[in-house]
C-alpha positions in Angstrom: 102.6 94.9 115.1 104.1 96.5 112.0 104.9 100.1 111.3 105.4 101.5 107.9 107.5 104.0 106.2 109.3 104.4 102.9 111.8 101.6 102.0 115.5 102.4 102.8 118.8 101.5 101.0 119.2 98.9 104.0 115.8 97.2 103.5 116.6 97.0 99.7 119.9 95.2 100.7 118.2 92.7 102.9 116.0 91.9 100.0 118.9 91.4 97.7 120.5 89.1 100.2 117.4 87.0 100.4 117.7 86.4 96.7 121.4 85.7 96.9 120.4 83.0 99.5 119.0 80.8 96.8 121.9 81.4 94.3 125.1 81.5 96.3 126.5 79.2 99.2 125.6 81.6 102.0 123.5 79.1 104.2 124.9 77.8 107.4 124.5 74.2 108.6 122.2 75.6 111.6 120.4 78.8 111.9 122.5 81.9 112.5 122.6 82.5 116.3 120.5 85.5 117.4 123.4 87.5 118.6 125.1 87.2 115.1 122.1 87.8 112.8 120.6 90.7 115.0 122.7 93.9 116.1 121.9 94.4 119.8 122.4 97.4 122.2 124.4 96.1 125.1 125.8 97.4 128.4 122.8 99.4 129.4 122.4 101.5 126.3 118.9 102.6 125.3 116.9 99.8 123.9 119.2 97.3 125.3 118.1 93.6 125.8 120.6 92.9 128.6 118.1 91.4 131.0 116.0 89.7 128.3 118.6 88.2 126.2 118.6 84.8 127.7 114.7 84.4 127.2 115.0 85.8 123.6 117.7 83.3 122.6 115.7 80.5 123.8 112.5 81.7 122.1 114.2 82.5 119.0 115.1 78.9 118.6 111.6 77.8 119.5 110.1 80.3 117.1 112.1 78.7 114.4 110.9 75.2 115.4 107.4 76.3 115.4 107.8 78.0 111.9 109.2 74.6 110.7 106.2 72.8 112.2 104.0 74.9 109.9 106.0 74.1 106.9 105.9 70.4 107.7 102.1 70.5 108.0 101.7 72.3 104.8 104.0 69.8 103.1 102.1 66.9 104.5 98.8 68.3 103.2 100.3 68.8 99.8 101.9 65.5 99.7 98.7 63.4 100.0 100.7 60.5 102.0 98.3 58.5 103.9 100.6 58.8 107.0 99.9 62.5 107.1 96.7 62.9 105.2 93.2 61.5 104.9 90.8 61.9 101.9 88.4 63.9 104.1 89.3 67.0 106.1 87.0 66.4 109.1 89.3 64.3 111.2 92.4 66.2 110.1 93.6 68.7 112.4 95.9 70.4 109.9 93.3 70.8 107.2 90.7 72.1 109.7 93.0 74.7 111.1 93.9 75.6 107.4 90.4 76.3 106.6 89.5 77.9 109.8 92.4 80.5 109.7 93.2 80.9 106.0 90.0 79.8 104.3 92.0 77.3 102.2 89.9 74.3 101.6 91.9 71.2 101.3 91.0 68.1 99.3 87.8 66.2 100.3 86.8 62.6 99.4 85.6 63.4 96.0 87.2 66.7 95.2 90.9 67.7 95.1 92.1 71.0 96.2 91.3 73.9 93.9 93.9 75.7 91.9 93.1 79.1 93.7 93.4 77.2 97.1 96.6 75.5 95.9 98.2 79.0 95.0 97.2 80.4 98.2 98.7 77.4 100.1 102.0 78.0 98.3 101.7 81.7 99.4 101.4 80.7 103.0 104.2 78.3 102.7 106.5 80.9 101.2 105.9 83.3 104.1 107.0 80.6 106.7 110.0 79.7 104.4 111.1 83.3 104.2 111.5 83.2 108.0 113.7 80.0 107.8 115.8 81.3 105.0 116.4 84.4 106.9 117.7 82.7 109.9 120.0 80.7 107.7 121.7 83.6 106.2 125.3 83.8 107.5 125.5 87.4 107.8 126.3 89.5 110.8 124.0 92.3 112.0 121.5 91.9 109.3 118.7 93.1 111.5 118.4 95.3 114.6 116.9 94.1 117.9 115.8 96.3 120.7 113.9 96.0 124.0 111.8 99.1 124.8 111.2 102.0 122.6 113.4 104.4 124.5 116.1 104.4 121.8 113.6 106.4 119.6 113.8 110.2 119.9 111.3 112.7 118.3 112.7 115.5 116.3 110.3 118.5 115.1 110.9 119.7 111.5 112.8 122.8 112.9 115.2 120.8 114.8 118.7 120.1 113.6 119.5 116.9 111.9 121.2 114.6 114.7 123.3 113.0 112.1 124.9 115.9 110.8 128.3 117.4 111.8 129.8 120.9 111.7 128.2 124.3 111.4 125.0 125.1 109.5 123.3 121.7 110.1 120.3 121.1 108.1 116.9 121.1 109.7 115.1 117.8 110.0 112.2 119.2 107.8 114.7 119.9 105.1 116.4 116.6 104.8 115.3 113.5 102.7 113.4 115.6 100.1 111.3 117.1 102.7 109.8 113.8 103.8 109.7 115.1 107.4 108.7 118.8 106.9 105.1 118.4 108.2 105.5 116.8 111.6 109.1 115.6 111.9 109.9 112.0 112.9 111.5 109.6 115.2 115.3 109.0 115.1 116.7 105.5 115.9 120.0 106.8 117.2 122.1 105.6 114.4 121.0 106.7 110.9 117.3 106.6 110.1 114.0 108.5 110.7 110.5 107.1 111.0 108.1 109.6 109.7 105.6 111.2 112.2 102.0 111.3 111.1 100.8 114.0 113.5 101.9 116.8 115.8 102.4 115.8 119.4 102.9 112.1 118.7 103.9 110.0 121.7 105.8 106.8 122.1 103.0 105.2 123.9 100.4 105.8 121.0 102.9 104.7 118.3 105.3 102.1 119.7 105.2 100.2 123.1 101.7 101.1 124.2 99.5 99.3 126.6 98.4 96.4 124.2 101.7 96.1 122.4 104.2 93.2 122.9 106.6 93.9 120.1 106.7 95.9 116.8 108.6 95.9 113.5 109.8 98.8 111.5 110.8 97.3 108.2 112.5 100.4 106.9 114.9 100.1 109.9 115.1 96.3 109.5 114.4 96.1 113.3 112.2 94.3 115.9 111.6 96.0 119.2 110.3 94.1 122.1 108.1 96.0 124.6 108.1 95.5 128.4 104.6 94.0 128.2 106.0 90.9 126.5 107.9 89.9 129.5 105.9 91.5 132.4 102.5 90.8 131.1 99.7 93.0 129.9 97.3 95.2 132.1 94.4 92.6 131.4 96.3 89.9 132.9 97.4 88.3 129.8 101.0 86.9 129.8 103.1 85.2 127.1 104.6 81.9 127.8 108.2 82.7 128.2 109.5 79.3 126.7 107.0 77.1 125.0 109.4 74.2 124.5 108.6 72.5 127.8 104.9 72.3 126.9 105.8 71.1 123.5 107.7 68.3 125.0 105.1 67.3 127.5 101.7 68.2 125.9 99.8 66.4 128.7 100.2 69.7 130.5 97.6 71.0 128.0 94.1 70.3 129.3 90.9 69.7 127.1 89.1 73.0 126.3 92.3 75.2 127.1 92.2 78.3 124.8 94.9 78.2 122.2 95.5 81.9 123.3 96.9 80.6 126.7 99.8 79.3 124.6 100.8 82.4 122.9 104.6 82.6 123.6 107.6 84.8 123.0 108.3 82.1 120.2 104.9 82.9 118.4 105.6 86.7 118.9 108.9 86.2 117.2 107.0 84.5 114.2 104.5 87.1 114.1 107.1 89.8 113.7 109.2 87.8 111.2 106.2 87.7 108.9 106.2 91.5 109.0 109.9 91.8 108.6 110.4 89.4 105.7 107.1 89.1 104.0 105.5 92.4 104.5 102.3 91.0 106.2 100.1 93.5 107.9 97.8 93.6 111.0 94.7 93.6 109.1 91.6 95.5 110.2 89.0 93.4 112.3 85.7 92.2 111.4 82.9 90.5 113.1 81.5 87.1 112.3 79.1 88.5 109.7 82.0 90.5 107.9 81.2 93.8 109.4 84.1 96.1 110.2 84.8 96.6 114.0 87.4 98.5 115.8 91.0 97.2 116.2 93.1 94.8 114.2 92.9 91.2 113.5 94.6 89.9 116.5 93.9 86.7 118.3 92.3 83.4 117.1 88.8 84.4 116.6 89.5 87.6 114.9 91.8 85.7 112.6 88.7 83.3 112.0 86.5 86.1 111.1 89.0 87.7 108.8 89.4 84.3 106.8 85.7 84.4 106.4 85.7 88.0 105.2 88.3 87.0 102.5 91.1 84.6 101.9 93.4 87.4 100.5 93.2 89.2 103.8 93.9 86.1 105.9 97.0 85.2 103.9 98.4 88.7 104.6 97.7 88.9 108.3 100.6 88.2 110.6 98.7 86.9 113.6 96.9 84.3 111.3 100.5 82.9 110.5 101.5 82.8 114.2 98.2 81.0 115.3 98.6 78.3 112.7 102.0 77.6 113.6 101.2 77.6 117.2 98.5 74.8 116.5 100.9 72.8 114.1 103.7 73.0 116.9 101.4 71.6 119.6 100.4 68.7 117.4 98.7 66.4 120.1 95.7 68.5 120.1 93.1 69.7 117.4 93.0 73.5 117.8 90.6 74.3 115.0 87.9 75.8 117.1 90.1 77.8 119.2 90.4 75.2 122.1 92.2 72.1 122.7 90.3 69.1 121.5 91.3 65.4 121.3 93.1 64.7 118.1 93.8 61.8 115.9 97.4 63.0 115.7 97.2 63.8 112.0 
């Protein structure tokens, strides 16, 4: 889930650092540890991840491995090597999933990949690469990491700016060129406001609501995990805490298992990274005929419908990236119809 606001100086700095990554020797031999790349609230403070940190460290590493699996699959498709690719896509789990989720048609026996599809494939790879590049940046506290949304406090336009000192503090509605003058905003406890969109806005409807596992505020450069991600959702769905054990022994997966069953904290990391580093969105949902329906394009089948609606929508949808990477990570199975099918291993 992604939340929007105007860009901050801090977000601009992060973009500059991503550019510098390709110019200066800022890359570590291994991904930067979670505790270093992210600033965390500790010792019981609001938004702290004290009890979740162990699971987040493990899933962070798994998320990077999942992201790399997606990159490797795309590179295999583009390479055309016989060990990874066959001329026809019907027996190729990578190509089938690529077409199902992104509407990118790979090469066939008599036809090479189109220039438009090749450009789309490069764009998809770029989104995954941005997540890896970000994790390889040797900077401390580049992003913020929270668990629960209780660190966010709402201020009305007539309230005093909580960041100000001394007498005659400005009102919230007066700061930042009047950006918050209509409904105020949500303060992160350090230095930034997220603009409210209506009066009486609540945390539950905007942040950690019933169906939300995590959300990203790009202007804060933050990822916030919600209690649902760890305890499960009201509909009974629960993320896999650590997908690494299933990856190591994929015989645990049974034929016809839904790919949704293997949503994990790692795939949620990946979803949020695409918001944070590549400005993906949670696109509107459509039915199989392309008609608009309520909700967002979350879940495998909504992602498939979105791809049918338009390739440009699919390559900008966060959950599409998560599902493709999940399928490439669990490589012993063909997931292109949303369920585990026997794979030729390609």
